[in-house]
C-alpha positions in Angstrom: 13.3 -17.3 -2.7 11.2 -14.5 -1.8 7.7 -14.7 -1.8 5.7 -13.0 -4.5 2.3 -12.3 -3.3 -0.7 -10.3 -4.5 -3.9 -9.2 -2.8 -7.2 -7.4 -4.6 -10.9 -7.0 -2.8 -12.9 -9.2 -4.9 -15.8 -8.0 -7.0 -19.3 -8.5 -5.3 -18.5 -9.6 -1.9 -15.8 -7.4 -0.9 -13.6 -9.9 0.5 -9.7 -9.8 0.4 -8.0 -12.7 -1.4 -4.3 -13.6 -1.6 -2.3 -15.6 -4.2 -0.7 -14.9 -7.5 -1.6 -12.8 -10.2 -2.9 -13.6 -13.8 -4.2 -11.4 -16.6 -7.8 -12.0 -16.5 -9.8 -13.6 -19.2 -13.4 -14.2 -19.6 -14.6 -18.1 -19.5 -18.4 -18.1 -19.2 -19.2 -21.0 -17.2 -15.9 -21.9 -16.1 -15.3 -21.8 -12.3 -11.9 -21.9 -12.4 -11.9 -18.2 -14.3 -13.4 -15.2 -13.2 -15.9 -13.5 -15.6 -13.9 -10.6 -15.9 -12.9 -9.3 -19.4 -9.9 -7.2 -18.4 -7.5 -6.3 -15.8 -5.6 -9.2 -13.6 -7.3 -12.0 -11.3 -5.8 -13.3 -8.2 -5.0 -16.9 -8.2 -5.4 -18.7 -5.3 -5.6 -22.6 -4.5 -5.9 -22.9 -8.3 -9.3 -20.6 -8.8 -9.2 -17.2 -10.0 -11.2 -14.4 -8.4 -12.0 -11.2 -10.0 -10.7 -8.2 -8.0 -11.1 -4.3 -7.8 -8.1 -3.3 -10.0 -7.6 -0.5 -8.0 -7.2 -2.9 -4.9 -4.5 -5.0 -6.3 -1.0 -4.5 -4.2 1.7 -6.6 -4.1 3.6 -8.1 -0.9 6.7 -6.1 0.1 8.4 -8.8 1.8 8.5 -7.1 5.0 6.6 -7.0 8.3 5.3 -4.4 10.5 6.7 -3.9 14.1 3.6 -6.6 15.1 4.4 -9.3 12.3 1.6 -8.2 10.1 2.7 -8.5 6.2 2.9 -5.1 4.7 1.7 -4.8 0.8 1.9 -2.0 -1.5 -0.9 0.7 -0.7 -1.4 0.0 3.0 -1.8 3.3 5.3 0.8 3.1 8.1 1.7 5.0 11.1 4.6 5.3 13.5 5.8 7.6 16.3 8.7 9.4 15.3 11.8 10.5 17.9 10.2 13.7 18.7 6.8 11.5 19.8 4.9 13.1 16.8 2.4 10.3 15.0 3.3 10.2 11.8 1.2 8.5 8.7 2.0 7.5 5.3 0.9 5.2 2.2 3.4 2.4 1.1 4.5 2.8 -2.8 6.7 1.3 -5.2 8.6 2.8 -7.7 10.8 6.1 -8.0 11.7 8.2 -5.1 14.2 10.5 -3.5 15.1 9.0 -0.5 17.0 12.9 0.8 17.1 16.1 0.5 18.7 16.1 -2.7 16.9 16.3 -5.6 19.2 15.2 -8.3 19.4 11.5 -6.9 16.4 8.8 -6.8 15.4 5.4 -5.7 13.9 2.8 -7.1 12.0 0.5 -4.5 9.4 0.2 -1.7 8.7 3.5 0.2 6.6 5.4 2.3 4.6 8.6 1.0 4.2 10.4 4.5 1.2 12.2 4.8 2.5 16.2 4.7 5.9 15.6 5.5 8.6 15.7 2.7 11.3 15.7 5.5 11.4 12.4 6.9 13.6 9.6 5.4 11.0 7.3 2.5 13.0 4.0 2.8 10.7 1.2 3.7 13.3 -0.7 5.0 14.5 1.6 7.6 10.9 2.2 8.9 9.4 -1.7 9.1 10.4 -2.3 12.7 8.6 1.2 13.8 5.3 1.3 11.6 1.9 -0.5 11.9 -0.1 -1.4 9.5 -3.7 0.5 9.7 -5.3 -1.0 6.9 -5.5 -1.2 2.7 -5.8 2.2 1.2 -8.9 0.9 -0.6 -10.6 0.1 2.5 -9.3 3.5 3.9 -9.2 5.9 1.2 -10.9 8.5 3.4 -8.5 8.3 6.2 -5.8 8.9 3.7 -7.4 11.9 2.3 -8.0 13.2 6.1 -4.3 12.2 6.9 -3.5 14.5 4.2 -5.9 17.5 4.8 -4.7 17.6 8.9 -1.0 17.6 8.0 -1.6 20.5 5.1 -3.5 22.3 8.3 -0.7 21.6 10.8 2.0 23.0 8.3 -0.3 25.9 7.8 -0.2 26.4 11.6 3.3 26.1 11.8 4.2 28.9 9.1 2.1 31.2 11.0 3.8 31.1 14.2 
């Protein structure tokens, strides 16, 4: 059986917790329930933690080339066959794995910063990538990567 694990960034402390996921409910004074009125909580060792809803991500069931677990919304990087450093964000959902726009797949994939021609399937890349960290802690880095990729593409067009 595969592991179904989620992670989220605790409200207040900002620490990351991993475990199961449950709809949040408000129970004043109950140490087993977070004081969170809506959304989802992360359950770890029988205790529910209120987490930032935008930070929740599921474990993909895959590890990077260094053995680190890969979660949804992790930022990753790899060196491709040309020697160029490529960077992306792990996502789940419908995507087009090839250049054919009329086909699509559903599952774990990588949204590459600025390169739509790279393969997207996470399974293809898992032994080539390294996890940089969760997007929730590195959203500015992701924005920077996208800006750098766009600038690189503009420079290539003028050559």
